[in-house]
N, C-alpha and C positions, 0 to 999 in steps of 0.2 A: 542427444543428451548423454547416451552411454559413451560415445566416442569422445565427447568433451569432458567426461569425468563427473558429470552431475549425478549419475546413478552408478552404483557399484555392480549391480547384477540386473539382468533382464530376462524375461520369460513370457511365453504366451500360455503357460500352464497355471491355472489357479492353485492346484495342489502344490506345485513346486514353489510358487511365490509365497504362499502361506507357510510352507515348511521351512523355507529359508528364514522368513521373518521370526518364526518361533525359535529356530536354532540361535539366531543372533540375539534374541531377547534372553534366552537361557544363558548364553555365554557373556551377556552384557557387552556385546561388541556393536559399535556404530556401523550401520550399513543402510544404504539407500537402494531399494529394490523397485524396479519398474515392471508392472504387469501390463503387457501389451494386449489390451482387450477392453471390454465395456465395463464401466464402473458399476452398473446395475448388476451385472453378473458377479462381480467381485463381492458386492454387499450381500447378495443372495447367498453366496458360498460361505461367507463369514457367519451369517445368521444360521444357516443350516448346520454348520459344524460347531456352532457355539464358541466361536473364537472371540475373546474379549478384545475390544479396541479402546485404547485410552483417549486418543485424539482423532477426530475425523473432520475433514473439510473438503472443499472442492475448488477447482479453478476452471470450471466449465465456461465456455464462451457463450453464456446465456443472454448476452445483450443482443445476439442474433440467432436465437435457437432454431428458427424456421428457415434460416438461410445457410445452414451448414455448421453453425457453432455447436450444435448438440447432435450427437449421433445416437439414434434410438437403439434400445436393446433389441436383439434378435435379428439384426441385419448387418451385413458386412459394410466396410467403408466404401467399397466399390458400388454396392447396391444403394447406399445412401447418396452417392454422387449421381447415380442414374436417376433416382427418384427426384432429386432436386431439379434435374433438367426435364424430366418427362412426366412426373406426376406429383407436383408440389402439394396439392390438396391432401393426397394420401400420406405424404411425408409429414405434414402437420399433424395428422391424426396419430401417427406413430410416435412423434415427438411428445405429444400431450400424454399419451398412454404411458410412455417410458418415464416421463417426469413424475407422473402420479405414483408409479411404482417406486421410483428413486426416492421420493419423499417418504413413502410408507416404510421403506427399509431403514432410512435414517432414523425415523421415529422409533422403530423397534430397537435399534442399537442404542439410541438415547435412553430408552426405558431400561436398558440393561447396564447403564452406567457410563456410556460413551459421552464425552464432551464434544459436541458438534458446533462449529462456527462457520458462517458463510463467508467465503473469501471476499465477496462483494461484486462479482461479475454478473449480478442480476439472477443468480440461480433461484433464490426464493421468490423473486418477482415473477420469474418464468413459471414456477410451480403454481403461483396464484393465477397467472394468465392461462394455465392449462386447466383451470377449473377447480382448484383446491383452495377454497376460501379459509379452510382451517389452518392454513399456514400463517394467517394474519393474527395479530394479538387480539384484535376486536372481533375475529371470526367472520369479518365481512369484507374489509378492504385494507390496503397497505398504509392508510393514513397514520396509524399508530405504530407502524413497524411490524416485524414478524416475530414468531414465537422463538426462533433461534437468532442469536446475535450475529451481526457482522463482526469480523475480527477487529475492526476499528473500534467498535463499542467496548469490547472487553479487554483487548490486548494492546493494539497499536495506538489507539487514542490516548488512554490514560497513562501509558508507560513511555510513549515516544512523542506523539504529536502535541500533547499538552505541554511538554517541555520545549518544543520547537525542533525536536529531532526528526529528520526526514532525509530522503535520498538525494544528497548533494552529489553533483557529477562534474567530471572534467575530462577533456580530451586533449591529448598532446598532438597539436597540429603538425608537428614535424614527422609524425609516424614512426618515431624512433623508440625502440624498447628501452634504451638508456634514459630517455626523458621520462617515460612512465615510471621506471624504477626510482628516479630522482624525486619525482613528485610523491610517490608512495612513502619514501623515507621522510620527506619534508612534512607530509601530512601527519605521519605517525608522531613526529617530534613536536607537533603542535597540540597533540591531545594529552591531557593529564588523565591517565587511567585510574587514578585514585579519586577523581572528582565525583563521579557517579558510576553505578554499575553499567549504565549505558555506554559510558566512555570507555570502560574496560573492554566491553564487547567490540566496540568500534576500533579501538587500538589493536586488539588481536586480529580483527578482520583485515585491516590494511597492512599490518605487519606480515601476515601470511598470504596476502593476495598474490604476490608474484610466484610464490612456491606452489600455490594451488592452481596456477595457470588458468585464471578465470577470464582472460581476454579473448573475445571472439571478434575478429575483424579489426576495427580501429583501435588505437591505443588509448582506451578510455577506462575510467574507473567510477564506481558508485561507492559512496561512503556516507553512512548516516551521521549527520552532525546537526547541532543546534545553531542558533544565531551567532553565538560567541565563537564556536568552532569554525563555522563557515567563513566568517570574516577573517579570522586569524590565518586560516589556510589560504584564502584568496589573496590576502596581502603578501603572504610569504611567496606564493607562486608568482605574483607579479614582480616581486623583488628578484626572483630567480631568472625571470625573463629579462629583466633590466640588466642583470649582471652577466647574461650570456650563458647561464648554467643550462638552460633549456631553450627550445624554440617557443613560439607563441602557444598559449594555452586557451582553450575555450571552456568557460564555466557554464553550468546549467543545473537542472534538477529534473527529476521525474515529476509528472503531473500528480502522482500519488504522494502528496506532501502535506505539510502542516497548513499552509495558507493559500496555496495556489489553486485549489479545486473545491468547488461546491458540488457535492454529490450525496444526496440523502441516504442512498443505499450503501455508501462506502465511506468516502473521506470525511463527510460531516455527519456520519451516523451517530457519533457520540456527543453531538450538540443537541441538548434536550429542551431548549427554550422556545422551540417552534420556528426558529430561523433557518433550520437545516435545509429547507426547501428553497431558500433564496440564493441568488447568484451574486450577491453584493460583494462577498469576500474576494472571489476570483476576479471580478471586474475591477475592484479597487486595487488589488495586487497588480493587475495589468497596467492600470493607469499610473500608479505610483512608480512602477519600474520604468515606464515610458518617460515620465517627468524627470526621473533621476539619471537618465542617460544610458540605460542598458543598450548593448549592441543590437540585440534582437528581442522583440517582445511580441507575444501572440496571445490571442483570446479566441478560444474555439470550443465547439460543442462536442460532446461524446468523450471517448477515451476510457476504455476499460469497462464502464458500465453501460455504454451505448448512447447513441444520439437521443437527446431529449432527457437524459438522466444525469447529465453532468455538464458543468461549464468549467473550463480550465484556462488559467492564465499562466503561460510559460515564459521563460526568458533564456537568453544566451548572452554571455559577456566575454568578449575577446580580451585577453590580457596581453598587452603589447609592451609592458614594462614602464609605461609613462606614469608620471605623477597625476595626470588627468584621470587615469584609470583608478589609481589609489583613491582619489576623491569620490569617484562614482561608487566604488566598492563600499566605502565607509557610509555612504548614504543609502545605497540600495540593498545590500545584503541583509542588514537588520530589518529593513522594511519588509522584504520578501518573506521573512520567517515570522516576525513578530505580529504581523497583521493576523496570522492564523492563531497565534497564542492569545492575542487580545480577544478575538472572536470567541475562543473557547473559554476564556476567563469570564466573559460576559454571560456565558451559558452556565456559569458557576461551577466549572470543573476545577476541583481543588488544586491540582498540580499546575494548571494553567494560571490560576490566580497567584500562586506563590512564585511562579516564573516571571509573571508580569511585575510583581512587587520587587523582585530582585533586579529586573531590568531597569525599573525606574530609579533604583538606588545607584546602579552602575552608570546610567546615562542621565543623571539628574540635571546636568548642565545643557543637554541638547534635546532630549526626548522625554515624553511622558505618555504612558498608556493609562487611559481612564479605567479605573477599577470598578467593579460592580458593587452596588450597595446591597448587602445581603439582608433581606427582610427576615423578621422573626417568623419561623415556620408555624408556630402555634397560633400566632395572631392571624396569619394568612388563612390557615385551615379553619380557624373559628369563624372568620368573616365569610368564607366561601360556603360554609355549611349552613349558614343562616338562611332562612327563607327570604 
């Protein structure tokens, strides 16, 4: 990550890492610092030295905590690897002990004013599995969620997913840098930065993508876009292939998207109508993309939050420049996105409802999303409180 430019500085010293951070904070300079060590040690240091933290999260691979995804405090990475092979039962004990302490430190920082959100890789579920029922809202089991939100609940859901914004992807199959540069420019020209603040962010992102040298391996790009943006960019790319500006292009998206994944601890955690435990959205997304002629369609278990905790419906679409592909894009791209917006509107998410209403106006001659009927909360509350 340091060599690729994702982090500005790296160290295995807690004192040095914190000193750098405080210096950058004082000078108001942007800087990404990597501490090479155990997160529990870092949290302990912050608490002991009374360092205020504004935002705190995790990206621990806790969908497989006992198979190497979580390295317990107090042992080296090499020792962790040895215990996995030679004494797995003892390794589990260490993981549980470390997770319990990890959670306690987060609570201390939270009580001091830190905003903590769970990234969604099953960290809070792993804490519960380690024997800490207090991590649950109902203090007993995860059925009602956890005391700290997933970032989809508080951030990504209401500000991106409910509008249809998600990680749209493309790969230039020619492998040429110039094709990627051409698609970056074309994508940027398809975005109106004045439409929403999300569009401004995405416009800036793709504008600076080449300069920031964010490509690792294949000539691919990720760009958050909504249904309107994805379709516009996809049709433009297919036109470029048709005119010989670029070679063939493969479209896709991450599973961590608006409509392709059902995962109650992450992607569907801001769906509060009780349906977040169902896998109907991903399944219907998969089936609809198949019927509409996508090049590659998949339905699989796991992905980020672990086997048994998510169902993902993915796709790939090869742009060959043909009018046939234009037709498929016009049918499938809106479906792939708006099925997620529809699901979120039915859960009465305000931004999803307004997005669905706008979509119905724009596509009045071809599509219609059924809107939820919003009951009077006072009447419902009055009825449910009666004996």
